[in-house]
C-alpha positions as CSV (number, residue, x, y, z in Angstrom):
1,M,79.1,88.0,72.2
2,L,81.7,90.7,72.6
3,K,82.3,90.9,68.9
4,R,78.5,91.5,68.5
5,L,78.7,94.2,71.2
6,A,81.6,95.9,69.5
7,A,79.7,95.9,66.2
8,L,76.6,97.3,67.8
9,L,78.5,100.0,69.6
10,C,80.1,100.9,66.3
11,L,76.6,101.9,65.2
12,F,76.7,104.4,68.2
13,T,80.1,105.5,66.8
14,L,81.9,104.2,69.9
15,A,84.6,102.1,68.2
16,T,86.6,104.9,66.7
17,A,89.9,103.7,68.3
18,V,90.2,100.7,65.9
19,T,90.5,102.9,62.8
20,F,93.7,104.6,63.6
21,A,96.8,104.1,61.4
22,A,99.2,101.8,63.2
23,D,102.3,103.8,62.1
24,A,100.9,106.9,63.9
25,R,100.6,105.3,67.3
26,R,103.0,104.9,70.2
27,V,103.2,103.0,73.5
28,P,101.5,105.1,76.2
29,T,103.7,106.3,79.0
30,L,102.9,106.2,82.7
31,D,102.1,109.9,82.6
32,D,99.7,109.3,79.7
33,L,97.8,106.7,81.7
34,L,97.6,108.9,84.7
35,T,96.4,112.1,82.9
36,I,94.0,110.6,80.3
37,K,90.5,112.0,80.8
38,S,87.6,109.7,81.7
39,A,83.8,110.5,81.7
40,G,81.3,109.6,84.4
41,G,78.7,111.0,86.7
42,T,75.9,111.8,84.2
43,Q,73.0,114.0,85.3
44,I,70.4,114.7,82.6
45,S,68.4,118.0,82.9
46,P,64.8,117.8,84.0
47,D,63.6,118.6,80.4
48,G,66.2,116.3,78.8
49,K,67.9,119.0,76.8
50,L,71.3,119.0,78.6
51,V,73.4,116.4,80.2
52,A,75.9,117.3,82.9
53,Y,78.7,114.9,83.3
54,T,82.1,114.7,85.1
55,V,85.5,114.4,83.6
56,G,88.3,113.0,85.8
57,Y,92.1,113.1,85.2
58,G,95.4,113.3,87.0
59,D,97.0,116.7,87.3
60,F,100.7,116.7,88.2
61,K,100.7,120.5,88.7
62,T,98.4,120.2,91.7
63,D,99.3,116.6,92.4
64,A,95.7,115.7,92.5
65,F,93.2,113.5,90.7
66,M,90.9,116.3,89.4
67,T,87.2,116.2,88.5
68,Q,85.4,119.0,86.5
69,I,81.9,119.3,85.2
70,W,81.0,119.4,81.5
71,L,77.7,120.0,79.7
72,A,76.4,118.4,76.5
73,Q,73.4,119.4,74.4
74,T,71.3,116.3,73.7
75,D,70.1,117.5,70.3
76,T,73.4,118.7,68.7
77,G,75.9,116.7,70.9
78,K,77.9,120.0,71.4
79,S,79.7,119.8,74.7
80,F,81.7,122.4,76.7
81,Q,83.5,122.6,80.1
82,L,81.4,124.3,82.8
83,T,83.7,124.3,85.8
84,R,87.5,125.0,85.9
85,G,90.3,125.8,88.4
86,D,92.7,123.9,90.6
87,K,90.0,122.4,92.8
88,S,87.6,119.6,91.8
89,A,83.8,120.0,91.1
90,T,81.7,116.9,91.8
91,N,78.2,115.7,92.3
92,P,76.3,117.8,89.8
93,R,72.6,118.1,90.5
94,W,70.0,120.0,88.5
95,S,67.4,122.3,90.1
96,P,63.9,120.9,89.4
97,D,63.2,123.7,86.9
98,G,66.6,123.1,85.2
99,Q,67.7,126.8,85.6
100,W,70.6,126.0,87.9
101,L,73.2,123.3,88.4
102,A,74.5,122.7,91.9
103,F,77.7,120.9,92.8
104,L,80.2,120.2,95.5
105,S,83.7,121.8,95.6
106,N,86.5,122.3,98.1
107,R,87.6,125.5,96.5
108,I,87.0,127.5,99.7
109,E,89.2,126.6,102.7
110,D,89.7,123.1,101.1
111,K,86.3,122.0,102.5
112,N,83.4,120.8,100.4
113,Q,80.6,123.3,100.1
114,I,77.6,123.5,97.7
115,F,78.0,125.8,94.7
116,V,75.5,126.8,92.0
117,I,76.1,127.8,88.5
118,N,73.9,128.9,85.5
119,P,74.3,126.3,82.8
120,L,74.4,129.0,80.2
121,G,77.6,130.3,81.7
122,G,79.0,132.6,84.3
123,E,80.8,132.2,87.6
124,A,79.8,129.7,90.2
125,Q,78.6,131.1,93.6
126,P,78.7,129.4,97.0
127,L,75.4,128.6,98.7
128,T,76.8,127.2,101.9
129,K,79.3,128.0,104.7
130,S,79.1,124.8,106.6
131,E,81.6,124.6,109.4
132,T,82.4,121.0,108.3
133,A,82.7,119.5,104.8
134,I,79.5,118.6,103.1
135,S,79.2,115.0,101.9
136,N,76.0,115.0,100.0
137,F,73.0,117.2,99.1
138,A,69.6,117.1,97.3
139,W,67.1,119.7,96.0
140,S,63.5,119.5,97.2
141,D,61.0,118.8,94.4
142,D,59.8,122.5,94.4
143,G,63.4,123.7,94.1
144,K,63.0,126.1,97.1
145,T,65.1,124.1,99.6
146,I,68.3,122.0,99.6
147,A,69.1,119.4,102.2
148,Y,72.7,118.3,102.9
149,T,74.6,116.0,105.2
150,A,77.8,116.9,107.1
151,T,79.5,116.0,110.4
152,E,78.6,118.1,113.4
153,P,81.1,120.9,114.2
154,T,83.8,120.0,116.7
155,A,82.5,120.7,120.2
156,Q,84.1,123.4,122.2
157,M,85.1,120.9,124.9
158,L,87.1,118.9,122.3
159,K,88.8,122.1,121.2
160,D,89.7,123.0,124.8
161,R,91.0,119.4,125.3
162,K,93.2,119.6,122.3
163,D,94.6,122.9,123.4
164,Y,95.5,121.6,126.9
165,L,96.3,117.9,126.3
166,G,97.2,117.8,122.6
167,D,95.4,115.7,120.0
168,Y,94.3,112.1,120.6
169,D,91.5,109.7,119.8
170,V,89.8,107.2,122.1
171,V,89.3,104.0,120.0
172,R,85.6,103.2,119.2
173,E,84.5,106.4,121.1
174,G,84.3,110.1,120.5
175,Y,82.7,109.9,117.0
176,S,81.8,112.8,114.7
177,Y,78.2,112.1,113.8
178,V,76.7,112.9,110.4
179,H,73.4,114.8,110.4
180,I,71.0,116.6,108.1
181,W,70.8,120.3,107.5
182,T,68.4,122.3,105.2
183,F,68.5,125.8,103.9
184,N,66.3,128.2,101.8
185,V,67.8,128.5,98.3
186,A,66.6,132.1,97.8
187,D,68.4,133.2,101.0
188,A,71.6,131.4,100.0
189,M,71.6,133.1,96.6
190,N,72.1,136.4,98.5
191,A,74.8,135.1,100.8
192,P,76.1,131.7,101.8
193,V,74.3,130.1,104.7
194,A,75.0,127.4,107.2
195,G,71.5,126.0,107.2
196,K,69.2,124.7,109.9
197,Q,70.3,121.4,111.6
198,R,67.4,119.0,111.4
199,T,68.8,115.8,113.0
200,K,70.8,115.9,116.2
201,K,72.2,114.0,119.1
202,K,74.1,110.7,119.2
203,D,71.3,108.3,118.5
204,F,72.5,107.6,114.9
205,S,74.7,108.8,112.1
206,V,73.1,109.6,108.8
207,D,74.2,107.8,105.6
208,S,71.9,108.5,102.6
209,F,68.6,110.4,102.3
210,S,65.9,111.7,99.8
211,W,63.0,114.2,99.8
212,S,59.3,113.4,99.8
213,P,57.5,114.6,96.8
214,D,55.6,117.3,98.8
215,G,58.8,118.5,100.6
216,A,57.4,117.9,104.0
217,S,59.6,114.9,104.9
218,I,63.0,113.4,104.4
219,V,63.6,109.7,104.5
220,F,67.1,108.6,105.5
221,S,69.2,105.7,106.5
222,A,71.5,105.8,109.5
223,T,73.8,103.6,111.4
224,L,74.3,103.4,115.2
225,N,77.4,105.5,114.8
226,P,79.7,106.4,111.9
227,D,82.2,103.6,112.6
228,L,82.5,101.3,109.5
229,I,81.9,98.2,111.7
230,Q,78.4,99.5,112.3
231,G,77.3,99.0,108.7
232,T,75.1,96.2,109.7
233,T,73.0,98.5,112.0
234,S,71.8,100.7,109.2
235,D,68.0,101.3,109.4
236,I,65.4,103.6,107.7
237,Y,64.1,106.7,109.4
238,L,61.5,109.4,108.5
239,L,62.1,113.0,109.4
240,K,59.1,115.4,109.5
241,L,60.4,118.9,108.8
242,S,57.4,120.6,110.5
243,D,58.7,119.7,114.0
244,D,62.0,117.8,113.2
245,S,60.6,114.7,114.7
246,V,62.3,111.4,113.7
247,K,60.6,108.0,113.5
248,K,62.3,104.7,112.7
249,I,60.2,102.9,110.1
250,V,62.5,99.9,109.3
251,A,64.4,98.1,112.0
252,Q,65.8,94.7,111.1
253,P,69.2,92.9,111.2
254,G,71.6,93.7,108.4
255,P,71.9,96.9,106.5
256,D,69.0,98.8,105.1
257,N,69.9,102.0,103.2
258,N,69.6,104.3,100.1
259,P,65.8,105.0,100.6
260,R,63.6,106.7,98.0
261,F,60.0,107.8,98.0
262,S,57.4,106.5,95.6
263,P,56.0,109.2,93.2
264,D,52.8,109.5,95.3
265,G,54.8,109.7,98.6
266,R,53.0,106.8,100.2
267,Q,55.8,104.2,100.0
268,I,59.5,103.9,100.3
269,V,61.9,101.7,98.4
270,F,65.4,100.9,99.8
271,S,68.3,98.5,99.5
272,S,68.1,95.7,102.1
273,A,69.8,92.6,103.4
274,M,66.3,91.5,104.5
275,G,67.5,90.6,107.9
276,E,70.5,88.6,107.0
277,K,73.4,89.4,109.3
278,L,76.1,87.7,107.2
279,F,75.4,89.7,104.1
280,F,78.8,90.5,102.5
281,A,78.6,87.7,99.9
282,S,74.8,87.6,99.7
283,N,72.5,89.3,97.3
284,S,71.0,92.5,98.5
285,R,67.3,93.2,97.7
286,L,65.1,96.1,96.8
287,A,62.4,96.3,99.4
288,V,59.2,98.4,99.8
289,V,57.6,99.7,103.0
290,S,54.8,102.1,103.8
291,V,55.8,105.6,105.1
292,E,54.0,104.6,108.3
293,G,56.4,101.6,108.7
294,G,55.6,97.9,108.9
295,M,57.0,94.8,107.5
296,P,59.3,95.4,104.4
297,R,58.5,93.5,101.3
298,S,61.3,92.3,99.0
299,I,60.6,92.8,95.3
300,T,63.8,91.6,93.6
301,D,64.1,88.0,94.9
302,T,64.3,86.7,91.4
303,F,67.3,88.9,90.5
304,D,70.5,87.0,91.2
305,E,72.8,90.0,91.8
306,N,72.9,93.2,93.8
307,P,70.4,95.8,92.5
308,G,71.6,99.4,92.5
309,L,68.6,101.6,93.1
310,V,68.3,104.5,90.6
311,E,64.8,106.1,90.7
312,W,61.2,105.3,91.3
313,K,59.1,106.6,88.4
314,A,55.4,106.2,87.5
315,D,56.1,103.1,85.4
316,G,58.3,101.3,88.0
317,I,61.4,101.3,90.0
318,Y,64.7,101.5,88.0
319,F,67.9,99.8,89.2
320,T,71.3,98.8,87.8
321,G,72.8,95.4,87.9
322,L,75.8,93.4,86.7
323,Q,75.4,90.4,84.4
324,K,78.8,88.8,84.4
325,T,81.0,91.5,82.8
326,A,78.0,93.4,81.4
327,S,76.0,96.0,83.3
328,H,72.4,97.1,82.6
329,L,69.4,99.1,83.6
330,F,66.4,97.2,84.8
331,R,62.8,98.1,85.8
332,V,60.8,96.3,88.5
333,D,57.1,96.5,89.2
334,A,56.7,97.5,92.8
335,T,53.5,95.4,93.1
336,T,54.2,92.2,91.1
337,G,58.0,92.1,91.3
338,K,58.2,91.6,87.5
339,I,61.6,92.6,86.3
340,V,62.3,93.9,82.7
341,R,65.7,94.7,81.3
342,V,65.7,98.2,79.7
343,S,69.1,98.4,78.1
344,A,70.7,96.4,75.3
345,P,72.6,94.6,73.8
346,D,73.4,91.7,76.1
347,D,77.1,92.7,76.5
348,L,76.5,96.4,77.1
349,M,78.8,97.7,79.9
350,A,76.9,100.8,81.0
351,G,76.6,102.8,84.2
352,S,75.9,106.2,85.8
353,F,72.2,106.2,84.7
354,S,70.1,109.3,85.3
355,L,66.5,109.9,84.2
356,T,64.6,113.1,83.4
357,R,61.9,114.4,85.7
358,K,59.1,112.8,83.7
359,G,61.1,109.6,83.1
360,D,60.9,109.9,79.4
361,A,64.6,110.0,78.6
362,M,67.9,109.1,80.3
363,A,71.6,109.6,80.1
364,F,74.3,107.0,80.9
365,T,77.9,106.1,80.2
366,A,79.1,103.0,78.3
367,G,82.3,101.6,77.0
368,S,83.6,98.6,75.0
369,P,86.8,96.7,74.4
370,T,87.6,99.3,71.7
371,S,86.3,102.4,73.3
372,M,86.6,104.4,76.5
373,N,83.5,105.3,78.5
374,E,81.3,107.7,76.5
375,V,78.2,109.7,77.5
376,F,74.9,108.7,75.8
377,V,71.3,109.8,75.8
378,T,68.2,107.8,74.8
379,G,64.4,107.9,75.1
380,M,62.8,105.4,77.4
381,R,60.2,104.0,75.1
382,R,62.8,102.6,72.8
383,F,66.4,102.1,73.8
384,S,68.3,103.8,71.0
385,P,71.4,105.6,72.4
386,H,72.9,108.7,70.8
387,Q,76.5,109.4,71.7
388,L,77.4,112.8,73.1
389,T,81.1,112.6,73.8
390,N,84.3,111.3,72.1
391,M,86.6,110.5,74.9
392,T,88.1,107.7,72.8
393,E,89.7,110.3,70.6
394,Q,92.5,110.4,73.2
395,A,93.4,106.8,72.4
396,K,94.3,107.7,68.9
397,A,98.0,108.1,69.6
398,F,98.4,104.9,71.5
399,T,99.2,101.3,70.7
400,L,96.8,99.4,72.9
401,G,96.2,95.7,73.5
402,T,93.0,94.0,72.4
403,R,90.4,92.9,75.1
404,E,88.2,89.9,75.2
405,V,86.5,87.7,77.8
406,I,87.6,84.1,78.2
407,S,86.5,81.3,80.5
408,W,87.9,78.1,81.9
409,K,87.3,75.4,84.5
410,S,88.9,75.7,88.0
411,Q,90.3,72.9,90.1
412,D,86.9,72.1,91.6
413,G,85.0,72.4,88.3
414,A,83.7,76.0,88.8
415,T,83.6,78.1,85.6
416,I,85.8,81.1,85.9
417,E,85.9,84.1,83.5
418,G,88.7,86.6,83.0
419,V,89.6,89.5,80.7
420,L,92.5,88.6,78.4
421,I,94.5,91.5,76.9
422,K,96.6,90.5,73.9
423,P,99.3,92.5,72.1
424,A,98.0,94.4,69.1
425,N,100.0,92.1,66.8
426,F,99.2,88.9,68.6
427,D,100.4,85.7,66.9
428,A,98.8,82.5,68.1
429,T,101.9,80.5,67.0
430,K,104.2,82.3,69.4
431,K,104.6,82.0,73.2
432,Y,104.3,85.1,75.3
433,P,105.1,86.2,78.9
434,L,101.9,86.2,81.0
435,L,101.1,88.8,83.7
436,C,98.1,88.1,85.9
437,I,96.4,91.1,87.5
438,I,93.9,90.3,90.3
439,H,91.2,92.8,91.3
440,G,90.1,93.7,94.8
441,G,86.9,93.2,96.7
442,P,86.6,90.3,96.7
443,T,83.3,91.4,95.1
444,G,85.0,93.5,92.4
445,V,84.9,92.6,88.7
446,D,87.2,93.2,85.8
447,R,85.6,94.1,82.5
448,P,87.0,94.4,78.9
449,L,86.9,98.2,78.9
450,L,89.5,100.4,77.2
451,L,91.8,102.6,79.4
452,T,89.8,102.7,82.6
453,P,91.1,104.6,85.7
454,D,91.1,101.3,87.7
455,S,94.1,100.2,85.6
456,R,96.4,102.8,87.1
457,Y,98.3,100.6,89.6
458,Y,99.4,98.1,86.9
459,P,100.2,99.5,83.4
460,S,98.8,96.6,81.4
461,D,98.9,98.2,78.0
462,I,102.6,99.1,78.3
463,W,103.3,95.4,79.0
464,A,101.1,94.3,76.2
465,A,102.9,96.6,73.8
466,R,106.2,95.0,74.9
467,G,104.8,91.6,74.0
468,A,102.9,90.1,77.0
469,L,99.5,88.6,77.6
470,I,97.6,90.1,80.5
471,L,95.0,88.0,82.3
472,K,92.6,89.7,84.7
473,V,90.9,86.9,86.7
474,N,87.3,87.2,87.9
475,Y,88.0,84.7,90.6
476,R,85.2,83.1,92.9
477,G,83.6,85.8,94.9
478,S,83.6,88.4,92.1
479,A,80.4,90.4,91.5
480,G,78.3,89.8,88.4
481,Y,78.0,86.0,88.5
482,G,75.3,85.5,91.2
483,E,75.2,84.8,94.9
484,K,76.2,81.1,94.6
485,F,79.4,82.1,92.9
486,R,80.1,84.9,95.3
487,K,79.9,82.4,98.2
488,L,82.4,79.9,96.7
489,N,85.2,81.5,98.7
490,V,83.4,81.7,102.0
491,R,85.7,79.8,104.4
492,N,87.9,79.1,101.4
493,L,89.6,82.4,100.9
494,G,93.0,82.3,99.2
495,V,92.8,78.5,98.6
496,G,89.9,78.6,96.1
497,D,91.1,81.9,94.7
498,A,94.5,80.4,94.0
499,W,92.8,77.6,92.1
500,D,91.1,80.1,89.9
501,V,94.3,82.0,89.0
502,L,96.5,78.9,88.5
503,S,93.8,77.1,86.4
504,G,93.6,80.3,84.2
505,V,97.4,80.2,83.8
506,D,97.2,76.5,82.9
507,Y,94.4,77.1,80.4
508,L,96.5,79.6,78.5
509,I,99.6,77.4,78.6
510,A,97.6,74.6,77.2
511,K,96.6,76.8,74.2
512,G,100.3,77.2,73.4
513,W,100.3,80.9,74.0
514,V,102.4,81.2,77.2
515,D,106.1,80.8,78.1
516,K,105.6,79.1,81.4
517,T,108.9,80.3,82.7
518,K,107.8,83.9,82.3
519,V,104.5,84.1,84.4
520,A,103.9,86.8,87.0
521,C,101.1,87.9,89.3
522,M,100.0,91.1,91.0
523,G,97.1,92.8,92.7
524,W,95.9,95.4,95.2
525,S,93.8,94.9,98.4
526,Q,92.1,91.5,98.0
527,G,94.1,91.1,94.8
528,G,97.2,91.8,97.0
529,Y,96.1,89.1,99.4
530,I,95.6,86.5,96.7
531,S,99.1,87.5,95.3
532,A,100.6,87.0,98.8
533,F,98.9,83.6,99.1
534,L,100.3,82.6,95.7
535,T,103.8,83.8,96.6
536,T,103.9,81.6,99.7
537,S,102.0,78.6,98.4
538,S,103.2,78.3,94.8
539,D,106.4,78.2,92.8
540,R,104.7,78.8,89.4
541,F,105.6,82.5,89.1
542,A,108.8,84.3,88.1
543,A,107.8,87.4,90.2
544,I,104.9,88.7,92.2
545,S,103.8,92.1,93.5
546,V,101.6,92.4,96.7
547,G,99.7,95.7,96.9
548,A,98.1,96.5,100.3
549,G,97.5,92.8,100.8
550,I,96.6,90.6,103.8
551,S,99.3,88.2,104.9
552,N,97.8,86.9,108.2
553,W,94.1,86.9,108.8
554,S,94.6,87.1,112.6
555,T,96.8,90.2,112.2
556,Y,94.2,91.6,109.8
557,Y,91.2,90.9,112.0
558,Y,92.6,92.5,115.1
559,N,93.8,95.6,113.3
560,T,91.4,96.4,110.5
561,D,88.7,99.0,110.6
562,I,86.1,96.5,109.2
563,T,86.3,93.5,111.4
564,P,82.9,92.2,110.4
565,F,84.2,91.5,106.9
566,T,86.4,88.8,108.3
567,I,83.6,87.2,110.3
568,N,81.4,87.2,107.2
569,Y,83.9,85.2,105.2
570,L,85.7,83.1,107.8
571,G,82.8,82.5,110.2
572,N,84.4,83.3,113.6
573,D,87.2,85.2,115.3
574,P,90.8,83.8,115.5
575,A,90.4,82.7,119.1
576,Q,87.3,80.6,118.4
577,D,88.4,79.1,115.1
578,P,92.2,79.3,114.7
579,A,92.2,76.5,112.0
580,I,90.3,78.5,109.4
581,Y,92.7,81.5,110.0
582,Q,95.7,79.2,109.5
583,K,94.3,77.6,106.4
584,T,93.6,80.9,104.6
585,S,96.7,82.9,105.7
586,P,99.7,83.4,103.4
587,M,102.0,83.3,106.4
588,S,101.0,79.7,107.1
589,Y,102.8,78.7,103.9
590,V,105.8,81.0,104.0
591,K,108.3,78.2,104.6
592,N,107.6,77.2,100.9
593,A,108.1,80.7,99.5
594,K,110.6,81.1,96.7
595,T,109.2,83.8,94.4
596,P,110.8,87.3,94.2
597,T,108.2,89.6,95.8
598,L,107.6,93.3,95.7
599,I,105.4,94.6,98.6
600,Q,103.6,97.9,98.2
601,H,101.6,99.5,101.0
602,G,100.2,102.8,102.2
603,E,101.8,104.1,105.4
604,L,98.4,104.9,107.1
605,D,96.3,102.0,105.8
606,R,93.6,101.1,108.2
607,R,91.6,98.8,105.9
608,V,94.6,96.4,105.6
609,P,97.0,97.7,108.3
610,I,100.6,97.9,107.3
611,A,101.6,95.2,109.9
612,N,100.5,92.7,107.2
613,A,103.2,94.0,104.8
614,Y,105.9,94.0,107.4
615,E,105.0,90.5,108.5
616,L,105.2,89.1,104.9
617,R,108.4,91.0,104.2
618,Q,110.2,89.6,107.3
619,G,108.9,86.1,106.6
620,L,110.3,86.2,103.1
621,E,113.6,87.7,104.2
622,D,114.0,85.0,106.8
623,R,113.9,82.4,104.1
624,G,116.3,84.2,101.7
625,V,113.6,85.1,99.2
626,K,114.2,88.2,97.2
627,V,111.9,90.9,98.6
628,E,111.5,94.6,98.3
629,M,109.0,96.7,100.3
630,V,108.0,100.2,99.4
631,V,105.9,102.3,101.9
632,Y,104.0,105.2,100.3
633,K,104.0,107.9,102.9
634,G,100.8,109.7,103.9
635,F,98.4,107.3,102.2
636,G,95.8,104.9,103.4
637,H,94.4,101.9,101.5
638,G,94.5,103.6,98.2
639,I,97.1,105.9,96.5
640,T,95.2,109.1,95.8
641,K,97.7,111.5,94.2
642,P,99.2,111.3,90.7
643,K,102.9,111.6,91.7
644,S,102.7,108.7,94.2
645,M,100.7,106.7,91.8
646,R,103.4,107.3,89.2
647,A,105.8,105.8,91.7
648,V,103.5,102.7,92.3
649,M,103.3,102.1,88.6
650,Q,107.0,102.7,88.0
651,H,108.0,100.3,90.8
652,N,105.7,97.6,89.3
653,L,107.0,98.3,85.8
654,S,110.6,98.0,86.8
655,W,110.0,94.9,89.0
656,F,108.4,92.9,86.3
657,N,110.5,94.2,83.5
658,H,113.5,92.8,85.4
659,F,112.2,89.4,86.2
660,I,110.2,88.8,83.0
661,W,112.4,90.6,80.4
662,G,115.8,90.8,82.1
663,D,116.0,94.6,82.4
664,P,118.3,95.9,85.1
665,L,116.5,96.2,88.4
666,P,116.9,99.8,89.5
667,D,117.6,101.0,93.0
668,F,114.2,102.1,94.3
669,T,116.0,104.4,96.8
670,A,117.8,106.2,94.1
671,P,115.8,105.9,90.8
672,E,116.8,107.6,87.6
673,L,114.9,110.8,87.3
674,P,114.2,113.1,84.3
675,K,116.6,115.9,83.9
676,K,115.3,119.3,85.1
677,E,115.6,122.2,82.7
678,T,118.1,124.9,83.7
679,K,117.1,128.6,83.7
680,D,119.0,129.1,80.4
681,E,117.1,126.1,78.8
682,K,113.8,127.5,79.9
683,K,114.7,130.9,78.6
684,A,115.7,129.4,75.2
685,D,112.4,127.5,75.1
686,G,110.6,130.7,75.7
687,N,112.4,132.4,72.8
């Protein structure tokens, strides 16, 4: 199927990367992988003549992952950069008449404000001067007003407290609530405004929102407070702008969020758990309710995945959804619940869909095993995409591995899929080292896409060019394979996940492709947890890297900022059910550990608190297992700056190059650094 997809995408001129002369290519460097540009965030103009899209890349000069906005003409395909500078521009949104493009940027006081720019060119101008950073915004349908969300300004009492007593937080109290503001665009064009606050007090914290067609109301979702553990309390509210009155119209267990009005303004569609409290591994639904409230009605019960709401147009409600490693656009009839897939072919990996005001055309991004994500446009009557970008041109210089989807049977008979990356000159008669990379989530999914930003932690193409197979395992619990599959690791975390990784390794060994003495494993977050489980419970690997991973579920439960996650998967807290916490914790098996292990963790990680890393490190050291632990200072659960990400990748590269290929293991405390140019050398270069 993937071969057929690649052939079809060639018709859209996606697969340009496969035509490059081999002798003109080189192995990408870490800096290449960090600075390569990727397209996303498409927004088609109301008349369909232009597509705004974002381009993201790492910038070592500012030590930031930057995002800028580009425009493409849909008839000619001509594209040009619209925003520039040393601050990012994100969330492009067209005015309803298409005359302006608004976006968010932190270019003033390093705090997100709304800016507007003429798509024909010129300087961007700020529309807002919000005291706190703006998180989201939307134009009213008549284009006269913009609504935005932001946290309330710090109260004077808190400022006085800090001045007298220093800075501190009281756990689970003293939240900064998110609320809605609106402002008149014409006024803001003259000078930036703060807007009028529409929702107030501490009854709820706003999450997502959208305008009614007549501009008289805003529907929004909100949680009890902004704490992540309150996600289950998200309900749907209606704000009437005439008097700022707020009415709750959906109140049921489990999260209800991302509401949108019907074209006639009489109904609201939203994403819903439909009353299910243990919802993490379950399918969400799209549900419809009257603006007056009442019992919500699910309309996507027949869709065995999580639908991502896009738009409600005259011909139906559009949503996205995964289908194994593919991703598509669907349309559901709000009355009958009939679902039709809009996009094709079967193996299309598309996303970031946006529709014109009339719903007669759309833009989206799509990639393939031989191409990076590109921006496309198509009419809605017939899905016939026209490519507008050529991001894949950047891959021209690189020797890259080939990508394909494979499947095998796990220990309990479950069918598991994974993405296999082979060296460009793969020879089925040879045996190769095998490096397993495990995604996070657990409801993430790996797909056979070329040079995606999510590959930054682990430089798979550098290893493939050196002569290794790379296996990215879509273990039980991964998204795209339906609710039953996502629930296979409920009360079986680590144990069942390990089956899936080890059976994948055995599958490739049985094909005669793998040197079983040179097998390694790595992953971040949930992938780090599975790697930790494997390092303590298996001796099959030559080396392992644990990135931001859980080592003890009890430690995790009592310290994480999302305790409900643990209850959803394990069923109860450690005091009530210690046995399940022991069964699924890597530390329960640490006496058996033998594998050299690199531990990587962000200093300020609240999602997987760093105590998990220290616990695993000490447990391995106590048993004489080779272990290195690197703490990345100033970072939480993810590494968000290019220089530190370069360090993460270099540490992984050096670790596995040593244990798989026998390279010297460098001293991480005193690494070899590039020679800096002297003043004389710089002067000579200038001449």
